[in-house]
TORRO-859081 format. One record per residue (C-alpha): residue in three letters; x, y, z. Coordinates in steps of 0.25 Angstrom, whole numbers, padded with zeros to 4 digits, always signed. Layout:
BEGIN
ALAXYZ;...
//
This chain:
BEGIN
MET+0131+0156-0050;LYS+0117+0166-0047;ARG+0114+0169-0035;ARG+0099+0162-0031;PRO+0095+0166-0018;LEU+0079+0161-0022;LEU+0086+0150-0024;ALA+0094+0147-0013;PHE+0082+0152-0003;THR+0073+0141-0010;ALA+0084+0131-0008;MET+0085+0133+0006;TRP+0071+0134+0009;VAL+0068+0121+0002;ILE+0080+0114+0011;GLY+0074+0120+0022;SER+0060+0116+0019;GLY+0067+0103+0016;VAL+0074+0101+0030;ALA+0061+0104+0036;SER+0054+0094+0030;MET+0065+0081+0033;TRP+0067+0087+0048;SER+0061+0094+0061;GLY+0066+0099+0075;SER+0078+0099+0078;ARG+0083+0089+0066;LEU+0079+0100+0058;MET+0084+0112+0066;LEU+0099+0104+0064;VAL+0096+0101+0049;LEU+0093+0115+0048;ALA+0104+0121+0056;GLY+0115+0110+0048;MET+0109+0115+0035;LEU+0110+0131+0039;MET+0124+0128+0042;LEU+0127+0121+0029;VAL+0119+0135+0022;LEU+0130+0143+0031;VAL+0142+0136+0025;LEU+0137+0134+0011;CYS+0134+0149+0010;CYS+0150+0152+0016;LEU+0156+0144+0005;LYS+0146+0150-0006;GLU+0149+0164-0001;ALA+0135+0168+0000;GLY+0129+0182+0005;ARG+0125+0182+0018;GLY+0110+0185+0011;ILE+0109+0172+0004;MET+0114+0164+0017;LEU+0104+0169+0024;CYS+0094+0168+0014;MET+0096+0153+0014;LEU+0098+0152+0029;LEU+0082+0159+0030;SER+0078+0150+0017;LEU+0084+0136+0025;SER+0078+0142+0038;LEU+0065+0145+0033;GLY+0062+0133+0024;ALA+0062+0124+0035;LEU+0056+0135+0044;TYR+0043+0137+0035;TRP+0043+0120+0034;GLU+0042+0118+0047;VAL+0031+0128+0051;HIS+0024+0123+0038;ASP+0025+0108+0043;ALA+0020+0110+0057;ALA+0009+0118+0051;ASN+0004+0106+0044;VAL-0004+0100+0054;SER-0015+0094+0054;GLN-0030+0100+0062;LEU-0037+0087+0060;SER-0026+0079+0070;SER-0031+0081+0083;ASN-0046+0073+0080;ALA-0038+0062+0069;ALA-0035+0050+0071;PRO-0019+0045+0066;GLY-0015+0035+0058;GLU-0024+0024+0052;GLU-0038+0029+0059;MET-0049+0038+0053;VAL-0057+0046+0060;PRO-0070+0051+0056;ILE-0070+0066+0049;THR-0081+0075+0043;GLY-0076+0088+0038;THR-0080+0101+0030;GLY-0070+0106+0019;THR-0064+0109+0006;ILE-0060+0101-0006;ALA-0046+0104-0009;SER-0042+0098-0021;PRO-0048+0090-0031;VAL-0053+0077-0029;GLU-0046+0066-0035;ILE-0054+0052-0038;ASP-0047+0039-0040;GLY-0054+0028-0039;ASP-0064+0026-0029;ARG-0058+0036-0021;ALA-0057+0053-0022;SER-0048+0061-0014;PHE-0046+0076-0011;ARG-0040+0085+0000;VAL-0053+0093+0007;MET-0048+0106+0017;LEU-0056+0103+0030;ARG-0062+0117+0035;GLU-0070+0108+0045;ALA-0067+0094+0052;ASP-0073+0084+0063;ILE-0066+0072+0068;GLY-0068+0060+0075;GLU-0082+0058+0084;SER-0087+0072+0080;ALA-0084+0069+0066;GLY-0092+0054+0066;SER-0105+0061+0072;ALA-0104+0071+0059;LEU-0103+0059+0050;ALA-0115+0053+0058;ALA-0125+0066+0058;ALA-0120+0073+0042;ASP-0130+0073+0034;PRO-0123+0069+0021;GLN-0133+0078+0012;MET-0129+0089+0005;ASP-0134+0103+0009;ALA-0136+0111-0002;GLY-0137+0126+0006;GLY-0129+0132+0014;ASP-0113+0135+0017;GLU-0103+0126+0010;ALA-0101+0120+0022;ALA-0116+0116+0026;ASP-0116+0111+0011;VAL-0107+0099+0012;GLN-0110+0096+0029;GLY-0125+0092+0025;GLY-0137+0098+0036;GLY-0136+0085+0044;ALA-0124+0088+0053;ASP-0115+0099+0060;THR-0102+0092+0053;SER-0093+0105+0057;GLY-0080+0101+0062;ARG-0071+0109+0068;SER-0063+0118+0058;VAL-0049+0114+0052;LYS-0042+0117+0040;GLU-0035+0106+0035;THR-0033+0098+0022;VAL-0038+0082+0021;MET-0037+0073+0011;VAL-0052+0065+0007;GLN-0052+0052+0001;VAL-0065+0047-0002;LYS-0068+0035-0006;LEU-0079+0034-0018;LEU-0089+0022-0016;SER-0095+0023-0029;VAL-0094+0029-0044;ASP-0104+0039-0041;GLU-0096+0044-0029;VAL-0084+0047-0039;GLN-0093+0056-0046;VAL-0097+0063-0036;VAL-0083+0065-0030;ARG-0079+0071-0044;ALA-0090+0084-0042;TRP-0080+0087-0030;GLN-0070+0098-0033;ARG-0060+0105-0024;GLY-0066+0116-0016;ASP-0080+0108-0013;THR-0083+0107+0000;ILE-0085+0094+0006;TRP-0089+0090+0019;LEU-0083+0077+0022;GLN-0084+0063+0032;GLY-0075+0054+0032;GLU-0062+0048+0040;LEU-0050+0055+0044;GLN-0036+0048+0042;GLN-0022+0051+0041;PRO-0014+0050+0028;GLY-0006+0034+0029;GLU+0009+0037+0030;ALA+0020+0028+0024;ARG+0020+0014+0030;ASN+0032+0011+0024;PHE+0045+0016+0026;ASP+0047+0025+0011;GLY+0033+0024+0009;PHE+0025+0036+0004;ASP+0019+0042+0015;TYR+0004+0048+0013;ARG+0004+0054+0026;ALA+0016+0063+0024;TYR+0012+0069+0010;LEU+0000+0072+0014;ARG+0006+0082+0026;THR+0014+0089+0015;GLU+0000+0091+0008;LYS-0005+0096+0023;ILE-0015+0083+0023;HIS-0015+0076+0035;TRP-0028+0066+0035;ILE-0036+0060+0025;VAL-0051+0058+0025;ARG-0057+0046+0020;MET-0072+0046+0015;ASN-0079+0035+0011;GLY-0088+0039-0001;VAL-0094+0053-0006;SER-0106+0053+0005;GLN-0095+0058+0016;ALA-0093+0071+0009;GLU-0101+0083+0005;VAL-0096+0092-0006;ALA-0099+0105-0009;ALA-0096+0115-0020;PRO-0091+0130-0013;LYS-0101+0140-0016;SER-0092+0151-0018;TRP-0079+0154-0025;ARG-0066+0152-0018;PRO-0052+0151-0021;GLY-0051+0138-0021;HIS-0060+0137-0033;ILE-0047+0140-0042;LEU-0043+0127-0038;ARG-0057+0121-0042;TRP-0057+0127-0053;ASN-0043+0122-0058;ASP-0048+0106-0053;SER-0058+0107-0062;ILE-0051+0113-0074;ARG-0041+0102-0072;GLN-0050+0092-0071;ARG-0057+0096-0085;LEU-0043+0097-0091;GLY-0041+0083-0086;ASP-0055+0077-0092;LYS-0050+0086-0105;LEU-0038+0077-0106;ASP-0045+0064-0102;GLN-0055+0068-0115;LEU-0042+0068-0124;TYR-0032+0057-0119;ASP-0037+0044-0117;GLY-0031+0036-0106;VAL-0019+0035-0100;HIS-0015+0048-0109;ALA-0026+0056-0103;GLY-0020+0054-0087;PHE-0006+0057-0094;MET-0010+0070-0100;LYS-0017+0075-0089;GLY-0004+0074-0080;LEU+0005+0079-0091;VAL-0005+0091-0095;ILE-0013+0094-0082;GLY-0005+0087-0070;ASN-0016+0079-0066;ARG-0011+0065-0066;ASP-0024+0059-0058;ASP-0027+0050-0072;LEU-0012+0048-0075;ASP-0010+0032-0076;PRO-0002+0026-0066;GLU+0007+0018-0074;THR+0010+0028-0083;PHE+0015+0038-0072;ARG+0023+0025-0066;GLU+0029+0024-0079;PHE+0033+0040-0079;SER+0036+0039-0066;ARG+0048+0028-0068;LEU+0054+0036-0078;GLY+0053+0049-0072;LEU+0043+0055-0080;THR+0031+0058-0070;HIS+0036+0073-0070;ILE+0031+0074-0084;LEU+0017+0071-0078;ALA+0018+0083-0066;ILE+0017+0096-0072;SER+0029+0103-0069;GLY+0037+0114-0076;MET+0037+0106-0090;HIS+0021+0109-0091;VAL+0024+0122-0084;ALA+0036+0126-0095;VAL+0025+0120-0106;VAL+0015+0128-0103;THR+0022+0141-0099;GLY+0031+0140-0114;CYS+0015+0138-0120;LEU+0008+0149-0113;LEU+0020+0159-0117;PHE+0019+0152-0130;ILE+0004+0156-0132;LEU+0005+0169-0126;SER+0015+0174-0136;ALA+0007+0169-0147;MET-0002+0177-0141;LYS+0008+0190-0144;LEU+0007+0193-0129;THR+0018+0199-0124;ARG+0030+0191-0115;GLU+0026+0198-0102;THR+0012+0196-0105;SER+0014+0181-0110;LEU+0022+0177-0098;THR+0011+0183-0089;VAL+0001+0175-0093;ALA+0009+0165-0092;MET+0013+0166-0078;TRP-0002+0167-0073;LEU-0006+0155-0083;LEU+0004+0145-0077;PRO-0002+0145-0062;LEU-0014+0140-0069;TYR-0007+0128-0076;VAL-0001+0124-0064;LEU-0015+0124-0057;LEU-0020+0117-0068;THR-0008+0107-0067;GLY-0012+0103-0054;ALA+0000+0112-0046;SER+0008+0101-0043;PRO+0021+0106-0036;SER+0029+0104-0049;VAL+0019+0112-0056;VAL+0017+0123-0046;ARG+0034+0124-0046;ALA+0033+0126-0061;GLY+0022+0135-0061;MET+0029+0143-0052;MET+0042+0143-0058;GLY+0035+0148-0070;VAL+0025+0157-0065;ILE+0039+0163-0060;GLY+0048+0161-0072;LEU+0036+0168-0081;TYR+0036+0179-0071;ALA+0051+0180-0069;ALA+0052+0180-0085;LYS+0042+0194-0088;ARG+0049+0201-0077;ARG+0063+0196-0080;LEU+0066+0193-0066;LEU+0071+0179-0060;LYS+0076+0172-0072;ASP+0083+0159-0062;GLY+0075+0147-0063;LEU+0081+0143-0052;ASN+0075+0155-0043;ILE+0062+0153-0049;LEU+0061+0139-0046;SER+0066+0143-0031;ALA+0054+0153-0031;ALA+0044+0141-0034;ALA+0049+0131-0025;LEU+0049+0144-0014;ILE+0036+0148-0016;MET+0029+0132-0017;LEU+0038+0128-0004;VAL+0033+0141+0004;TRP+0019+0137-0002;ASN+0021+0123+0004;PRO+0033+0118+0010;TYR+0027+0104+0007;TYR+0030+0104-0007;LEU+0046+0103-0003;LEU+0041+0087-0001;ASN+0032+0086-0014;VAL+0039+0078-0023;SER+0034+0085-0035;PHE+0040+0100-0030;GLN+0054+0092-0027;LEU+0055+0086-0041;SER+0050+0098-0047;PHE+0060+0110-0042;ILE+0070+0100-0039;VAL+0070+0096-0055;THR+0068+0110-0060;ALA+0079+0116-0051;GLY+0089+0104-0056;LEU+0084+0106-0071;MET+0090+0122-0067;ILE+0102+0119-0063;PHE+0106+0105-0070;VAL+0101+0108-0084;PRO+0111+0118-0087;MET+0123+0109-0082;MET+0117+0098-0090;MET+0116+0106-0102;ARG+0130+0108-0104;LEU+0133+0092-0103;PHE+0123+0091-0113;SER+0129+0102-0122;LYS+0132+0092-0133;LEU+0118+0088-0136;PRO+0109+0097-0145;ALA+0103+0109-0136;TRP+0088+0103-0136;LEU+0093+0089-0133;ALA+0104+0094-0121;GLY+0091+0103-0115;SER+0083+0090-0115;ALA+0093+0080-0110;SER+0098+0091-0099;VAL+0083+0094-0093;THR+0080+0079-0093;VAL+0092+0073-0087;VAL+0094+0085-0077;ALA+0079+0084-0071;GLN+0082+0068-0070;LEU+0093+0070-0064;VAL+0088+0081-0054;SER+0076+0073-0051;PHE+0081+0059-0050;PRO+0084+0061-0034;LEU+0070+0063-0031;THR+0065+0054-0041;ILE+0071+0042-0034;TYR+0070+0048-0021;TYR+0053+0049-0023;PHE+0051+0037-0033;ASN+0064+0027-0032;GLN+0066+0027-0045;PHE+0073+0030-0060;SER+0073+0027-0071;LEU+0085+0028-0079;LEU+0078+0029-0092;SER+0072+0042-0085;VAL+0081+0053-0092;ALA+0077+0047-0106;ALA+0063+0047-0103;ASN+0063+0060-0099;LEU+0071+0064-0111;VAL+0063+0059-0120;LEU+0048+0060-0114;VAL+0048+0073-0107;PRO+0050+0081-0119;LEU+0041+0073-0128;ILE+0030+0075-0115;SER+0032+0089-0111;MET+0037+0094-0125;VAL+0025+0085-0134;VAL+0013+0077-0125;LEU+0012+0090-0115;PRO+0010+0102-0125;LEU+0000+0091-0134;GLY-0008+0088-0120;MET-0011+0102-0117;ILE-0014+0106-0132;SER-0023+0095-0132;LEU-0030+0098-0119;LEU-0031+0114-0123;LEU-0036+0109-0137;GLY-0045+0101-0130;TRP-0055+0111-0126;LEU-0056+0116-0140;TRP-0055+0106-0150;MET-0056+0092-0144;GLU-0052+0085-0157;GLY-0039+0092-0160;ALA-0036+0088-0144;GLY-0037+0075-0147;TRP-0028+0075-0157;VAL-0019+0081-0149;ALA-0021+0071-0137;ARG-0018+0060-0147;ALA-0005+0067-0151;ALA-0001+0065-0137;GLU-0005+0052-0133;LEU+0003+0046-0143;ILE+0014+0052-0138;ASN+0010+0048-0123;GLY+0010+0033-0129;LEU+0023+0036-0134;THR+0028+0041-0120;PHE+0022+0031-0112;GLY+0028+0019-0121;ILE+0042+0025-0118;VAL+0038+0027-0102;GLU+0035+0012-0102;TRP+0047+0008-0112;MET+0057+0015-0102;ASN+0049+0009-0091;ALA+0048-0006-0093;PRO+0063-0011-0090;LEU+0065-0012-0075;SER+0080-0009-0078;PHE+0081+0007-0080;ARG+0072+0008-0067;THR+0082+0011-0054;ILE+0076+0012-0039;TRP+0082+0022-0031;ALA+0078+0023-0015;SER+0075+0036-0011;PRO+0088+0044-0008;SER+0091+0053+0003;PHE+0091+0067+0004;LEU+0106+0068+0004;TRP+0108+0060-0007;ILE+0099+0068-0015;VAL+0107+0081-0011;GLY+0121+0074-0014;TYR+0113+0070-0028;PHE+0111+0083-0033;GLY+0124+0088-0026;LEU+0131+0079-0034;LEU+0123+0082-0047;TYR+0124+0096-0048;GLY+0139+0093-0046;LEU+0141+0083-0057;LEU+0133+0092-0067;TYR+0138+0105-0063;LEU+0153+0100-0064;LEU+0149+0092-0079;LYS+0145+0106-0084;LYS+0157+0113-0081;ARG+0164+0103-0086;ALA+0156+0104-0099;GLU+0158+0118-0099;ASP+0174+0117-0098;LEU+0175+0106-0109;ALA+0166+0116-0118;PRO+0172+0121-0130;ASP+0171+0136-0124;SER+0178+0133-0109;GLN+0192+0135-0108;SER+0200+0123-0101;SER+0210+0124-0090;ASP+0225+0124-0095;ASP+0235+0120-0085;THR+0243+0133-0089;VAL+0233+0141-0085;PRO+0234+0148-0072;LEU+0224+0140-0063;LEU+0219+0151-0056;VAL+0219+0167-0060;PRO+0221+0179-0050;ALA+0208+0187-0047;SER+0215+0199-0051;ARG+0216+0196-0065;ARG+0200+0193-0064;GLY+0195+0204-0053;ASP+0187+0195-0047;THR+0192+0186-0033;GLY+0188+0175-0028;ALA+0192+0170-0015;THR+0204+0165-0016;GLY+0209+0176-0025;TYR+0208+0170-0037;ALA+0197+0173-0048;PRO+0191+0161-0059;GLY+0200+0162-0072;THR+0197+0169-0083;ARG+0193+0163-0097;GLY+0205+0157-0103;LEU+0212+0153-0088;ALA+0208+0142-0081;PRO+0199+0145-0067;PRO+0202+0142-0053;ALA+0202+0127-0048;GLY+0187+0124-0045;ALA+0181+0135-0054;GLY+0169+0132-0058;LEU+0166+0122-0048;PRO+0158+0125-0039;PRO+0162+0135-0029;VAL+0165+0126-0017;ILE+0171+0116-0024;GLY+0179+0129-0032;ARG+0184+0136-0020;LEU+0190+0124-0014;ILE+0197+0120-0026;SER+0202+0135-0028;SER+0208+0133-0012;LEU+0215+0120-0015;MET+0221+0126-0028;LEU+0226+0139-0018;GLY+0230+0129-0007;ARG+0240+0118-0006;PHE+0234+0109-0015;TYR+0237+0116-0028;ALA+0240+0104-0036;ALA+0225+0098-0031;GLY+0218+0110-0034;GLN+0224+0108-0050;LEU+0220+0095-0052;LEU+0206+0100-0048;GLU+0206+0111-0057;ARG+0211+0100-0070;TYR+0203+0088-0065;GLY+0192+0095-0054;TYR+0179+0094-0064;ARG+0181+0080-0067;VAL+0185+0075-0052;LEU+0171+0083-0045;THR+0163+0078-0059;MET+0167+0064-0055;CYS+0165+0067-0041;CYS+0151+0071-0044;ALA+0148+0060-0054;GLY+0154+0050-0045;GLY+0146+0054-0032;LEU+0135+0056-0040;LEU+0136+0040-0044;LEU+0137+0036-0029;LEU+0126+0044-0026;LEU+0116+0037-0035;TYR+0123+0025-0033;SER+0121+0024-0017;GLY+0107+0030-0021;TYR+0103+0019-0030;GLN+0107+0009-0018;SER+0095+0004-0009;PRO+0097+0007+0006;SER+0107+0000+0012;THR+0101-0008+0023;HIS+0115-0010+0028;GLY+0116-0026+0027;ALA+0103-0028+0035;GLY+0091-0034+0028;VAL+0079-0026+0030;VAL+0064-0032+0028;GLN+0053-0022+0024;PHE+0038-0026+0029;LEU+0031-0017+0018;ASP+0018-0009+0024;VAL+0010-0013+0010;GLY-0004-0014+0019;GLN-0012-0027+0017;GLY+0001-0035+0011;ASP+0014-0040+0012;SER+0029-0034+0007;ILE+0042-0035+0012;LEU+0054-0028+0006;VAL+0068-0036+0011;SER+0081-0029+0010;THR+0092-0039+0012;PRO+0107-0034+0018;GLU+0111-0036+0003;GLY+0102-0025-0002;LYS+0092-0035-0008;PHE+0077-0033-0009;ILE+0067-0043-0008;LEU+0053-0041-0009;ILE+0042-0049+0000;ASP+0027-0048-0007;GLY+0024-0033-0012;GLY+0008-0030-0005;GLY-0002-0027-0014;THR-0015-0019-0016;LEU-0028-0029-0014;ASN-0041-0024-0020;PHE-0054-0029-0019;ARG-0060-0020-0030;LYS-0071-0026-0037;GLU-0072-0024-0053;SER-0084-0016-0050;ASP-0076-0005-0043;ALA-0066-0002-0053;TRP-0069+0013-0053;LYS-0063+0013-0039;GLU-0049+0010-0043;ARG-0040+0018-0042;LYS-0031+0026-0053;ASP-0017+0021-0048;PRO-0022+0011-0035;PHE-0013+0009-0023;GLU-0005-0004-0026;VAL+0005-0010-0015;GLY+0016-0012-0022;LYS+0015+0000-0033;ASN+0014+0009-0021;VAL+0021+0003-0010;VAL+0030-0007-0012;VAL+0037-0001-0025;PRO+0039+0012-0021;LEU+0045+0006-0007;LEU+0055-0004-0013;LYS+0059+0010-0023;LYS+0062+0016-0011;ARG+0071+0007-0004;GLY+0079+0005-0016;VAL+0074-0009-0020;HIS+0081-0010-0033;GLN+0079-0025-0036;LEU+0071-0034-0028;GLU+0079-0047-0025;ALA+0066-0054-0025;VAL+0051-0053-0024;LEU+0045-0064-0015;ALA+0029-0064-0015;THR+0026-0074-0004;HIS+0008-0075-0011;PHE+0000-0070-0023;ASP-0009-0063-0013;GLN-0012-0047-0019;ASP-0006-0043-0006;HIS+0007-0048-0008;VAL+0009-0049-0022;GLY+0001-0037-0027;GLY+0012-0028-0026;LEU+0024-0036-0030;LEU+0019-0032-0044;ALA+0021-0018-0045;VAL+0036-0023-0036;ILE+0042-0031-0048;GLU+0037-0022-0059;GLU+0044-0011-0052;ILE+0057-0017-0045;PRO+0066-0027-0052;VAL+0064-0040-0045;LYS+0073-0052-0047;SER+0066-0064-0041;ILE+0050-0067-0037;TRP+0046-0077-0025;ILE+0035-0083-0025;ASN+0027-0092-0017;GLY+0025-0102-0030;THR+0011-0101-0033;ALA+0002-0093-0042;ALA-0010-0086-0040;ASP-0024-0083-0044;SER-0023-0068-0044;SER-0020-0055-0051;ALA-0008-0052-0041;PHE-0001-0066-0045;THR-0002-0064-0061;ALA+0003-0050-0061;PHE+0014-0053-0051;MET+0018-0064-0060;ALA+0017-0060-0072;SER+0024-0047-0068;ALA+0037-0057-0064;VAL+0038-0062-0076;SER+0038-0050-0085;LYS+0049-0045-0078;ARG+0055-0059-0078;ILE+0057-0060-0062;PRO+0060-0075-0058;VAL+0048-0080-0050;TYR+0052-0090-0039;PRO+0043-0099-0031;GLY+0047-0100-0015;LYS+0045-0111-0010;ALA+0050-0119+0002;GLU+0058-0130-0005;SER+0067-0116-0010;GLY+0076-0116+0001;ALA+0084-0104+0005;TRP+0086-0091-0006;ARG+0098-0082+0000;ILE+0096-0068-0005;ASP+0109-0063+0000;LYS+0117-0067+0010;ASP+0109-0061+0021;THR+0095-0065+0018;GLU+0091-0079+0014;VAL+0075-0084+0009;ARG+0069-0097+0013;PHE+0054-0100+0008;LEU+0046-0108+0019;ALA+0034-0109+0010;PRO+0026-0113+0004;SER+0031-0125-0002;LEU+0026-0128-0015;PRO+0023-0144-0020;GLU+0033-0151-0026;GLY+0036-0150-0039;THR+0034-0136-0039;GLY+0047-0129-0045;ASN+0050-0117-0050;HIS+0045-0118-0066;SER+0031-0124-0061;LEU+0018-0118-0063;LEU+0015-0111-0049;PRO+0003-0117-0041;LEU-0011-0108-0040;ILE-0011-0107-0025;LYS-0024-0099-0022;GLU-0022-0097-0007;GLN-0008-0089-0007;ASN-0007-0086+0007;HIS-0005-0101+0009;ALA+0005-0102-0002;SER+0014-0090+0004;LEU+0028-0087+0003;VAL+0036-0091+0017;PHE+0049-0087+0019;GLU+0059-0084+0027;MET+0071-0075+0026;GLU+0084-0073+0033;MET+0090-0061+0033;SER+0103-0053+0041;GLY+0101-0064+0053;GLY+0085-0062+0053;ARG+0074-0071+0049;PHE+0062-0067+0041;LEU+0048-0075+0040;PHE+0039-0070+0029;THR+0028-0077+0026;GLY+0017-0072+0017;ASP+0002-0074+0018;THR+0004-0087+0022;ASP-0007-0095+0031;ALA-0008-0103+0044;ALA-0008-0117+0036;ALA+0003-0111+0027;GLU+0012-0108+0040;GLN+0009-0122+0046;LYS+0012-0130+0032;LEU+0026-0121+0032;LEU+0029-0125+0047;LEU+0028-0141+0042;GLN+0035-0139+0031;GLN+0046-0132+0038;GLY+0045-0138+0051;ARG+0041-0129+0064;ASP+0052-0134+0072;ARG+0062-0132+0062;VAL+0056-0118+0059;MET+0057-0115+0074;ALA+0071-0120+0074;LYS+0075-0109+0066;GLY+0072-0099+0078;PRO+0062-0086+0077;VAL+0061-0079+0064;ASP+0066-0064+0067;VAL+0054-0059+0058;MET+0041-0065+0052;LYS+0031-0058+0043;VAL+0017-0061+0046;ALA+0009-0070+0037;HIS-0003-0064+0031;HIS-0004-0051+0037;GLY-0007-0055+0048;SER-0019-0064+0047;LYS-0024-0071+0056;THR-0023-0083+0045;SER-0007-0086+0047;THR+0004-0084+0059;SER+0000-0095+0066;ASP+0004-0097+0080;ALA+0013-0110+0075;TRP+0018-0101+0063;LEU+0022-0092+0073;SER+0029-0100+0084;ALA+0036-0107+0072;TRP+0043-0095+0068;ARG+0042-0085+0079;PRO+0042-0072+0074;LYS+0052-0060+0082;VAL+0045-0051+0072;SER+0031-0052+0063;VAL+0028-0041+0053;ILE+0013-0042+0048;SER+0009-0033+0035;ALA-0006-0030+0035;GLY-0012-0017+0030;VAL-0018-0007+0038;ASN-0032-0009+0041;ASN-0032-0020+0032;ARG-0045-0028+0029;TYR-0039-0043+0034;GLY-0037-0038+0050;HIS-0022-0041+0047;PRO-0016-0045+0056;HIS-0025-0053+0065;PRO-0024-0050+0079;ASP-0024-0065+0081;VAL-0010-0065+0074;VAL-0005-0054+0080;HIS-0009-0059+0095;ARG+0000-0072+0088;LEU+0011-0064+0084;GLU+0012-0054+0098;GLU+0011-0069+0106;SER+0023-0074+0098;GLY+0033-0062+0102;THR+0034-0058+0089;LEU+0035-0041+0087;ILE+0025-0039+0076;TYR+0027-0027+0064;GLN+0015-0024+0057;THR+0012-0016+0044;ASN+0000-0011+0047;LEU+0004-0004+0060;HIS+0018-0002+0057;GLY+0020+0000+0043;GLU+0033-0005+0035;ILE+0042-0015+0043;GLN+0056-0014+0043;LEU+0064-0025+0048;ARG+0078-0024+0045;ILE+0089-0035+0052;LYS+0103-0037+0051;ASP+0113-0046+0059;GLY+0099-0052+0064;LEU+0097-0040+0070;PHE+0082-0034+0067;GLU+0076-0018+0066;ALA+0063-0015+0063;ARG+0055-0004+0059;THR+0041+0000+0054;ARG+0037+0011+0046;LEU+0025+0019+0054;THR+0031+0018+0069;ALA+0045+0019+0064;SER+0051+0009+0076;ASP+0065+0005+0076;GLU+0066-0009+0083;SER+0077-0020+0083;
//
C-alpha cells in the first residue's frame, strides 16, 4: 500500500479541526488526549515509522489549535454598544459594499465592510442631523456622508449583513446600480441574526457566524443610504469586474433561453442559481441531482478538457497547453461564483495540471489532500460548509471505491461499468451526508443519476457553453443551439417529475449521529474491499487454494521474512491465512494459525472471505435499519409545540411511535395585487420552510393523522406542504367548509392523494390511537343529521367552530383548543356539563386558545379545567399583541405554569407513567 504522508497529515488536521468545532475547554482536551492515544496505538499496530507518527500527532494537535485560535478571534467589535436578542438599536456607519447586491422582490441584501460606526444614542443624533444629499466634492467618505452632519464614528473593521426594504419600483432600479466596491454611508437599525427557535431547526445566527458576520443592519428605503463609486483602482476591482461579467453572461442567457430554462442554464453554466425556479430545484433535490446545478468537478473537467482540446488544435506544445489551462482555470472559478465545491475542483485542476507538466504528484488523493489543507488553512469554517463536505468526501470516495466497484461490474461493457461504478459509488458515499442535512433519499436516485447526469453533463452543459459563446458572435445560430438544449431540458424535467410523483419511493431519515456515519463508512469500505478480493479470487487468472498445498511457505524460500517468520505464498501456492485481508485481521488470523487454534485458522482460511463479507453486509444492513427508525422515546409520549410564528403547529409522538400533527401554521399575506412586484422568488412559507423540515429531521415517515382545528390560514396554510411531502393516513377536520383559498387547496390536495377526511364531532366518541393514547372530541357539535358523507356546512367564523379535543396519553391529560372563542367555550361547558368536567380533575396541559387573545380563555373556562400547565403559541412581536396581558394575568391568577413560544421557542413536554418533563429551545430549561 502506498504511503501518503500528505493524506495522513490532512486527515488528522481535519479530525483535529472537527473535534475542536464540536467541543471546547476541558472536554476538548479530554477528547484530544483520547484521540492522540488512539493514533499512537494505530501507528504501533501498523508499524508506522516515527516520522509518520509524529507527523500525525502534530497535525491532529495543530488542526485543533488552529481552529481554537481562529474561532476565538471571531468576535464582534460592535457588541459592546449593541442590544442583544430581538432588540434593535440605531446605527450609522461608513464602509464598502463587499458582495454583489441581491434583489429579491422588495428586499435588497448585501454585505458591507464597515470602517466607521456609531451605535445607540450617538447614532440617533447623527441620524437627526444628517444631510441626505450627496456631496459631489472631497474624498469618498465625504461623498457618501453629506455635508450637513458629522457622522464620523469610532473606527471598526467588521462585516455586517445589510437588508434594505425597497419602498417602490423606482428604488429597485436605484439599487441595481450599486456594486461591490462602492463606498456607502448608511443609517438603519442594528439587530442580531435570528437563532434557531425549534430543536433541530436552521440556526441563521450560527450560519452567519461561520461567515464572520454577527449583525444585520435593517434599512427602510434607499433614502437611508448614500453610495458612491470608487475614484481610483483597487485590488477589489477584480471582483467588481467579475460581478459585471457574471451579470452580462446571465443577461445573455436570458436572451437565449425562455422562462424556467433561463434560470436552469444559469445555474448549470455559470453557477448562478438566483433565477432558478424553486420548484425545479426541489424536484432535483428529491432525486439527489442538485450537484448538477452546483459548479463542481464535472464542470471543471469539461472546461479543462475543452481548453486542452482547443489549445492542442492550435498546435501548441503540451507544456504550453498545460500552462495556459492552469492560468485560465482560476478565472473560470471566479466567473462561476467561487463556491467551495468549484474552488476545490479548481485547485485540484491547477495542481493536477502543474503535476502533469512537471511529472510530479500523480496521486489523486495527494492532490485532493493538498486542496483541502489549503482551503482549511485559508478558512477553517469551510469544514462546516455542506458543499465543502460533500465535494471532498464524494471525490475521495470516487478515488478509493471506484476501483473496487469496477471489479464487481467487470462483466459489463467497459463504458457501462465505468458509468455504473461512478454513479453507485457517488450515491453510496454521499448517502450519510445527504440524510444528515436533507433527511430524505429517493430509491430512484441511482437510476436518475445514471440516466440524467451523462445526458446533462455530456450534452446540455456543452450546448449551454456553446450557445453562450456563440451568442456574442452569431445570435441566430446561438438561438438554434439554445432550442436544442431546451428540448433536452424539457425531457429532463419530465423524467424528474415522473420519478418524483410516487411518495412510496421517497424515504425519510432522521439525522444520524457522528458515530453512525463513521460506522457506515467503515462497514462500506470493508464490504467493498472484501467483495473486490472475492472477485479477484474468482477471476480466471487467479489461483484457488488447494488442500494439498502448504498453507504457509517458509520465508527462506522467498527471502522476505514477516513478523511470524513466514512469508506470503508464491504463485501456485496458497497464501497464509488472512493474506489479502486488512493487515490487523491478517495478523490475527496468522497468530491463530500458529497457535493452539490451528484448526480454527484452517476453517477461517477456507471460509474467511465469505464470513467476513457476510458480517460486513449484515452489519451495514443493521446499521441502515437502525438509522431509518424514528428516534426512540423509550416508551414515553412527547408533545412538541413547534414555534411557527403567529400560528399553531403541534407534533404528538405516542409511546408506540405513532405521529399526529395538530395544525401546520401558515404564512399570513396582506399584500395587495398592486404590490405584485414585492413578491419574493421563493416566498417564505411556514409549512415548507419550518414544519416539513422539522418532521423530516425527527424521522417522521408517516403521520397517523393530521388534525386541522379550523381553516384559518395560520393553522391550515402550512398543512398543504405537509401532505405533499409526508405520507398521511387520515385527516380530521372540524366538519365545516370555509370560503378561503387555504381550505380549497388543502382539501383538493387531500382528495388527489386519496387521504380519507373525517369530521371530528363531539358525538364521535373516543378514538384510540394506541394502547396508551386516546382522543375524545369535545367540539364542535354538528347539527343533527350531519353525517360523514353530507355536504360540509359553510362557516365564515371558523374560530367559533374550532375543533376542541382532549387527549389522554401515558397517564396525562391534554386539552387542545384551536382558536375557539369565549362563546364556544361557554357552549362546550354547557354541553359537556361543567360539573362533569370538574369531576375529572385538573387537566395537566392546556393549549391556550387563539394565541392568548382576549376573546378566549375566560375565567369560567379556567376554573372548569384548572390546567397545571398552559402553553401559548404566538409570534414574536406579532401585530395582534398576542398574548393579551389580561389573559396572561388570568392564567397567572389560576396558578398555572405558563410557556410561550414567543419567549421560549419550541416547547416539548415528555410524559411517561404520569410524570412530566419539559424543555424549551431558547432557555434550554429542564423541568419536572
